N, C-alpha and C positions, 0 to 999 in steps of 0.2 A: 417846381410843381406847388399849386396852390394849398394853403392850410385847410385841410377839413377842420368845421364849425363842431364844436362835441354837442351831437345830436339833444332835440329839448325833450322834458320827461316825456311828453305826449310819442313824440318820434318816438323813444325809447319803449315805450309802452308799444307800440305800433309791431316795432322790427320784434318783441318777446314776446306777443300774439301769434307774430305769426312765422317766430319761432316753432313758437307750441305747436302748430295748428301742420306745419309741414311735417314734423315730428310725428303727430298723430296721423295725419291722415297716409304718412310713409309705413306708418307700422301697424293701422288697424284696415286701411283702405279708406276710400270716401264717405261708401255707404254708410259701414260701420260704424264709424267718428259721429260722438255726437258735440255737441257745443258744451255740455259737464266738462266730457277727456281734457281736451284741448283747454277749457279755466281750471280743474283741475293741474294740469303737465304746466301752465303758465304762473302758477299761485294769484291766480287774478280771481275777478270776477265776474258772472254773468253778465251784468251791468256792464260793467268794462266794456266786457268783446261784443257786447253790439251799438257800446257808442267808439267803435273806430271798425265793426265789419254789418252790412242789415241781416247777414244768416250767416250762416253754415257757409250752403256755397256758394257768398260772395266773397271768405274767404279766400276758399279755394280755389275761386276762379280767379282771383289778385294772386293767387301763387303762380299759377301754372300758366295765363296771363306772360305778366313778372319773366318768365321762363320760356314760353316762347319767341314774344320780344328779344331776348339776348342770344336765342340759337337765332332769327332769325340776323339778327345787329351781324354775329359771326361769319357764317356764310355768305354774308354782302360783303367778306373785309376775304372769302377767296378765290374771287373770280381772278384767273390765270386771262392778261392780259396782252400777252407775246408769247409767239410761235418759243417752242421750246426743244432741246435735243431730248431724244428716248429719256437717257441717265436721268436729264435733267427736271423731264415728266414727273418720273419714276418720285422723286424726288421729290417735285410739289403733291402731289398724290398725298404720299407718306405722310407729308407734315401737317395736307390737313382731315386726316385721317388721328393722325395724336391730337390736334385743336380740336376736334368733338370729343379724344378720348378724355383730355382731359380737364372739359368741359364740364363730361359728363361726369365724374369725377369730384369736381370743386365741392359742388354738395349735392350729398346722398340722400338724403329725402326731397329733397326739389326737386332732382332728378327719379327718385325711385314714381312721385305724383305729375310730373308731368311729362319725363318720358316710357313710364313700364306697366305702369297702371293706370287701369280702363279708370274713370271716363277717360281722363284726358288725356292719355299717351296714343288713339288713335289719329286726335283732326291734329298732335303733335308730328307725327309719323308722317301723313298726310300732308303738313306743310313744309317738313323738309324737306320729306323727293321734290315736290312742286317746285322750293327754294335750288335746291342743288342743280337740279335738270335744267333750271331756267339759265342756271351759270355753263351749266354742259353743252349748252343749246348756241350761248356766247360761244362757246371756246373752238364745237364744231366750226362754226362760222367762220373762224382762224386759222382752220385746220391742225391743231390740238388733237381731238377727236373723233374715229371713222363718223361718217353723220347716215350709216346704214342702219346704223340701231339709236334709235328714239332716245331722248336727250332723259323724255321722261322712265324712261324703261332704266337708264343707268340711275339716277335718282334715283327710283326706287333702290334699284343692287347694294347702290351704295348706303342707305339708309339701312337696310336689310343689313351688312355688315358690321356696321356701325353695333345697332340693335344688340347681337349675339354677340359682341367680341366684348361689348361693355357691361353686360349682364355682372359678371362678376369682380368682386374689385382686386386690382394687380396695382404692384409697382409701378416708379416712373419709367425702369426701365422694360418693364415687361409691356407698356402699353406702346411704348417707342417699338419693339419687335414685331408684336402687333398692327403699329400701323404700318408697319417698314412690308409686311407680309402682305393686310390686307389690298396695299397699292398695287403693289408685284402681282396681284392676284386681280385688280381690276384691270390694269393697265397692261399686261404680256401674256394672262390667260396659265388655262392649267398644259396647255402644248409644249413638250418639249422644244428643248428649243435644240434645234440638230444642225452642228458644227456642218461648211463645206468642201 
């Protein structure tokens, strides 16, 4: 593993402003947050803020844009490329849910502004549904999932489940249980299994 170089003073200042901005946006919401709030929380000055960001909007877009890029990169690693047995499929889908839940739990402030709060959440969730739907369409082609349900609909359902299950902070053990429950529901449905 390569050794990470220490951050320069400018990089440290930028990171400090980003942390303060994420915390303020998460606490107050985009519209109620002022540059003066971010500056006060960071312990820096307004000229310093403006040397790193053109505006409050630019700081917000940088944070939400980073969140979306990381989320899209995560989804790109979740494509199932081979057929699986039913129990393996549920396990694989449960792992995907868990990876989402863990991702969203990593940085609560960034998750709040990138995934839960307007204005950024709408575009984030629409993108997520599309990216997941694109994976599902490829998985339908190899026979993993039924093809009579549109892939984009499944993607939207997946996002809805993640959205509702990730709203409250829970322990790692609870995230695993939630991921398994979501996977069983998505893969096997609500119908009781009847023994023959």
